[in-house]
C-alpha positions as CSV (number, residue, x, y, z in Angstrom):
1,M,0.0,0.0,0.0
2,A,3.0,2.4,0.2
3,G,2.6,3.4,-3.4
4,A,-1.1,4.2,-3.0
5,E,-2.6,7.4,-1.5
6,A,-4.9,5.5,0.8
7,T,-4.9,6.4,4.5
8,I,-3.4,3.6,6.6
9,L,-4.0,2.7,10.3
10,L,-1.2,0.7,11.9
11,D,-2.7,-1.0,14.9
12,G,-0.8,-3.1,17.4
13,E,0.8,-3.5,20.8
14,T,3.3,-0.9,22.2
15,G,6.8,-1.6,20.9
16,T,6.0,-3.5,17.8
17,G,7.6,-0.9,15.5
18,K,4.6,0.9,14.1
19,A,6.4,4.3,13.9
20,L,9.2,2.7,12.0
21,L,6.7,1.1,9.6
22,A,5.1,4.5,9.0
23,R,8.4,5.9,8.1
24,A,9.2,3.0,5.8
25,I,5.8,3.5,4.0
26,H,6.7,7.2,3.5
27,D,10.2,6.4,2.3
28,I,9.1,4.1,-0.5
29,S,6.0,6.2,-1.5
30,P,5.7,8.7,-4.3
31,R,5.9,11.4,-1.5
32,R,9.3,10.3,-0.3
33,D,10.9,13.6,-1.3
34,G,8.2,15.5,0.6
35,P,8.1,16.3,4.4
36,F,7.4,13.6,7.0
37,V,5.6,15.0,10.0
38,V,4.7,13.1,13.2
39,V,2.2,14.4,15.7
40,D,2.2,12.7,19.2
41,C,-1.4,12.6,20.1
42,G,-0.8,11.0,23.5
43,G,2.0,13.1,24.9
44,T,0.7,16.7,24.4
45,A,-1.9,18.7,26.3
46,A,-5.1,19.3,24.4
47,A,-4.7,23.1,24.0
48,Q,-1.1,22.7,22.8
49,L,-2.0,19.8,20.5
50,E,-4.7,21.9,18.7
51,V,-2.1,24.5,17.9
52,E,0.4,21.9,16.9
53,L,-2.1,20.4,14.5
54,F,-3.7,23.5,13.0
55,G,-1.2,26.2,13.7
56,H,-1.6,29.8,15.1
57,E,-1.7,33.2,13.5
58,D,2.1,33.4,13.2
59,R,2.9,29.7,13.2
60,R,2.2,26.8,10.8
61,G,0.7,23.7,12.1
62,A,1.4,20.0,11.3
63,F,-1.1,20.0,8.4
64,E,0.7,22.9,6.6
65,L,4.2,21.5,7.5
66,A,3.3,18.2,5.9
67,H,1.9,19.7,2.7
68,G,3.1,17.6,-0.2
69,G,4.2,14.8,2.1
70,T,3.0,12.5,4.9
71,L,1.4,13.4,8.2
72,V,1.4,10.7,10.9
73,F,-0.9,10.8,13.9
74,D,1.0,8.7,16.5
75,D,-1.1,7.0,19.2
76,I,-4.3,8.4,17.7
77,G,-6.4,6.6,20.3
78,E,-5.3,9.2,22.8
79,L,-6.6,12.1,20.8
80,P,-8.7,14.3,23.2
81,A,-12.5,14.0,22.5
82,D,-12.9,17.8,21.8
83,L,-10.3,17.6,19.0
84,Q,-11.8,14.6,17.3
85,P,-14.6,16.5,15.4
86,K,-12.1,19.2,14.3
87,L,-9.7,16.6,13.0
88,T,-12.6,14.8,11.3
89,R,-13.6,18.0,9.4
90,A,-10.0,18.7,8.4
91,L,-9.6,15.3,6.9
92,E,-12.9,15.3,5.2
93,N,-12.4,18.8,3.6
94,G,-8.7,18.8,3.0
95,K,-8.6,22.2,4.5
96,V,-7.4,23.7,7.8
97,R,-7.7,27.1,9.6
98,R,-5.1,28.4,11.9
99,H,-6.2,29.5,15.4
100,G,-7.2,33.1,15.2
101,V,-7.4,33.2,11.4
102,T,-10.6,33.1,9.3
103,E,-9.0,32.0,6.0
104,E,-8.9,28.3,5.3
105,L,-5.9,26.7,3.6
106,E,-6.0,23.7,1.3
107,V,-3.5,21.0,2.2
108,D,-2.2,18.0,0.1
109,I,-1.1,15.3,2.5
110,R,-1.1,11.5,2.8
111,V,-2.3,10.4,6.3
112,L,-1.0,7.5,8.4
113,A,-2.0,6.8,12.0
114,T,-0.8,4.4,14.7
115,A,-2.8,3.0,17.6
116,S,-1.7,1.0,20.6
117,R,-5.2,0.4,21.9
118,G,-7.9,-1.3,19.8
119,L,-9.7,1.6,18.2
120,R,-12.7,-0.6,17.3
121,E,-13.3,-1.1,21.1
122,Q,-12.9,2.6,21.7
123,V,-15.5,3.3,19.0
124,K,-17.9,0.8,20.6
125,S,-17.5,2.4,24.0
126,G,-18.0,5.9,22.7
127,E,-14.4,7.0,23.4
128,F,-13.5,7.5,19.8
129,R,-15.7,8.9,16.9
130,E,-16.9,6.3,14.5
131,D,-16.7,8.7,11.5
132,L,-13.0,9.6,12.3
133,Y,-12.2,5.9,12.7
134,F,-13.5,5.1,9.2
135,L,-11.5,8.0,7.8
136,L,-8.3,6.7,9.3
137,A,-8.8,3.0,8.8
138,V,-9.3,2.9,5.0
139,V,-6.5,0.3,5.1
140,H,-6.2,-1.3,8.6
141,I,-3.0,-3.2,9.2
142,E,-2.5,-5.2,12.4
143,V,1.2,-5.2,13.3
144,P,1.8,-8.5,15.0
145,A,3.4,-8.8,18.4
146,L,6.9,-10.2,18.5
147,R,5.7,-13.4,20.2
148,D,3.6,-14.0,17.0
149,R,6.7,-13.7,14.7
150,R,9.4,-15.4,16.7
151,E,11.3,-16.3,13.6
152,D,12.3,-12.6,13.4
153,I,14.1,-12.7,16.8
154,P,17.5,-13.9,15.6
155,M,17.5,-11.5,12.7
156,L,16.5,-8.6,15.0
157,I,19.2,-9.5,17.6
158,D,21.8,-9.5,14.9
159,Q,20.5,-6.2,13.5
160,F,20.5,-4.4,16.9
161,S,23.9,-5.8,17.8
162,R,25.6,-4.5,14.6
163,R,24.5,-1.0,15.4
164,L,26.7,-1.1,18.5
165,P,30.4,0.0,18.5
166,P,32.8,-2.4,16.9
167,G,34.0,-5.2,19.2
168,M,30.8,-5.4,21.3
169,W,29.1,-8.2,19.3
170,R,29.1,-11.9,19.8
171,A,26.2,-14.1,18.7
172,P,24.2,-15.9,21.3
173,G,24.8,-19.6,21.4
174,P,22.0,-22.0,20.4
175,E,21.0,-22.6,24.1
176,A,20.7,-18.9,24.7
177,M,18.9,-18.3,21.4
178,A,16.4,-21.0,22.2
179,R,15.5,-19.2,25.5
180,L,15.3,-15.8,23.7
181,V,13.1,-17.2,21.0
182,G,10.9,-18.9,23.7
183,Y,10.4,-15.7,25.7
184,D,7.1,-13.9,25.2
185,W,8.6,-10.3,25.0
186,P,5.7,-8.3,26.4
187,G,7.6,-5.1,25.5
188,N,7.9,-6.5,21.9
189,V,10.8,-5.3,19.6
190,R,11.6,-2.4,21.9
191,E,12.2,-4.7,24.8
192,L,14.4,-7.0,22.7
193,R,16.5,-4.0,21.6
194,N,16.9,-2.9,25.3
195,V,18.1,-6.4,26.3
196,V,20.7,-6.5,23.5
197,E,22.0,-3.0,24.2
198,R,22.0,-3.4,28.0
199,S,23.8,-6.7,27.8
200,A,26.5,-5.2,25.6
201,Y,27.2,-2.1,27.7
202,L,27.0,-3.8,31.1
203,S,29.0,-6.9,30.1
204,P,32.3,-6.9,32.0
205,D,34.4,-7.7,28.9
206,G,32.5,-5.3,26.7
207,V,31.1,-8.2,24.6
208,I,27.5,-9.2,24.2
209,D,27.0,-12.7,25.5
210,L,23.3,-13.4,25.9
211,I,23.6,-16.3,28.3
212,T,20.4,-17.6,29.9
213,T,20.1,-18.8,33.5
214,G,17.6,-21.0,35.1
215,N,16.4,-24.6,34.5
216,L,16.2,-25.5,30.8
217,G,14.5,-28.8,31.4
218,R,13.2,-31.4,33.8
219,A,14.7,-31.3,37.3
220,G,17.3,-28.7,36.4
221,R,18.7,-30.7,33.5
222,E,20.5,-28.4,31.1
223,Q,20.7,-29.3,27.5
224,Q,23.9,-28.3,25.7
225,V,24.1,-27.8,21.9
226,A,27.4,-27.2,20.3
227,F,28.0,-25.9,16.8
228,D,29.1,-28.7,14.5
229,P,31.4,-27.5,11.6
230,T,30.1,-30.4,9.4
231,L,26.5,-29.1,9.5
232,T,25.0,-26.5,7.3
233,F,23.4,-23.3,8.6
234,R,19.9,-24.8,8.1
235,E,20.9,-28.0,10.1
236,Q,22.4,-25.9,12.9
237,K,19.2,-23.8,13.0
238,E,17.0,-26.9,13.2
239,R,19.0,-28.0,16.2
240,A,18.3,-24.7,17.9
241,V,14.6,-24.9,17.1
242,E,14.5,-28.4,18.5
243,L,16.1,-27.3,21.7
244,F,13.6,-24.5,22.1
245,E,10.6,-26.8,21.4
246,E,11.7,-29.4,24.0
247,T,12.5,-26.7,26.6
248,Y,9.2,-24.9,25.9
249,L,7.2,-28.2,26.2
250,N,8.8,-29.0,29.6
251,W,8.0,-25.5,30.8
252,L,4.5,-25.5,29.5
253,L,3.6,-28.9,31.0
254,Q,5.1,-27.8,34.3
255,R,2.8,-24.8,34.4
256,A,-0.2,-26.9,33.4
257,E,0.7,-29.6,36.0
258,G,0.6,-32.2,33.3
259,N,-2.9,-31.3,32.0
260,I,-2.7,-31.6,28.2
261,S,-5.9,-29.7,27.6
262,R,-4.9,-26.8,29.8
263,A,-1.4,-26.7,28.2
264,A,-2.9,-26.6,24.7
265,R,-5.2,-23.8,25.7
266,E,-2.4,-21.7,27.3
267,A,-0.2,-22.2,24.2
268,D,-3.1,-21.6,21.8
269,M,-2.1,-24.9,20.2
270,D,-4.2,-27.7,18.7
271,R,-4.3,-30.6,21.2
272,K,-3.5,-33.2,18.6
273,Y,-0.4,-31.2,17.5
274,L,0.7,-30.9,21.2
275,H,0.5,-34.7,21.5
276,K,2.5,-35.1,18.4
277,L,5.3,-32.8,19.7
278,L,5.4,-34.7,23.1
279,R,5.8,-38.0,21.3
280,R,8.5,-36.5,19.1
281,Y,10.6,-35.5,22.2
282,G,9.6,-38.5,24.3
283,I,8.0,-36.3,27.0
284,D,5.4,-38.0,29.3
285,A,2.9,-35.4,30.6
286,K,2.1,-37.6,33.6
287,Q,5.5,-36.8,35.2
288,F,4.4,-33.2,35.6
289,A,1.1,-34.0,37.4
290,A,0.6,-32.1,40.6
291,G,2.1,-33.8,43.6
292,R,4.6,-35.9,41.6
293,G,7.4,-33.5,41.8
294,G,8.0,-30.6,39.5
295,A,11.3,-29.4,38.1
296,A,13.5,-28.1,40.9
297,G,13.8,-24.3,40.9
298,G,11.6,-23.9,37.9
299,H,9.8,-20.6,37.2
300,S,6.0,-20.5,37.4
301,D,5.6,-17.5,35.1
302,N,7.1,-16.0,32.0
303,S,7.8,-12.5,33.3
304,D,11.6,-12.4,32.5
305,P,13.6,-13.9,29.7
306,G,16.3,-15.1,32.1
307,V,19.0,-13.1,30.4
308,S,22.1,-12.6,32.5
309,L,25.5,-11.1,31.7
310,A,28.7,-13.0,31.2
């Protein structure tokens, strides 16, 4: 849709990279040589935000500044209620009037918007105008959470690490990568970047070494996977994925106390597929049943990726 003029709403959890996607859309659009203006709808007081949007007698607002380019309404769900009808009129008419001025100005802009809260629910509750929603969501793109695109995690770790000063990068081993891929990342891409940068700058030897702690399997058993120079990249990757799957299944069943149905629900996984994975790794769910002894020292939640510094 970057090449089209349609208005796009980028909807998704905080930290998924919606602002970067908005910039990418502009950079490959026909308006790439025009201005790119972002208005923070959630971090500005209502009175100040109105001036920022529409301008003042002696000051141009965001609509005028973005003329010929792209205007982004960041966190549009936080737009104050009294500004919603004014924004609706401006978008419908393609005209704005500065505060204190009677003359209207025509503007030529492409509009993008981001939202961290579900705008549909806000419309239903009356918090957000329905007509404004339909103006913004001509094309509605759901930006997936990082936990829903785990295959991106190794690439993102590599990308963030290479932005650091030379000499501060060392790839995580397969064991650490399995834990990182298995973590839910509630802060999404932003949290992952923070972990990479923090590990680099706080590491005693100045080298990123994303080493995980905690129990990786049943009764504190740690699984070790070493790189094999005789294997291809794909084969090495398959080993890492297998380590993650086995580790995750042990953790999942421990949480569910051996209850297959509960485990499948919590993982949003088909019950038959879960059985198939358990057979593949020779895992008996009965050993996790309540009262039969769980993994020593295991964690009962998923609130931290278990990343420590080497």
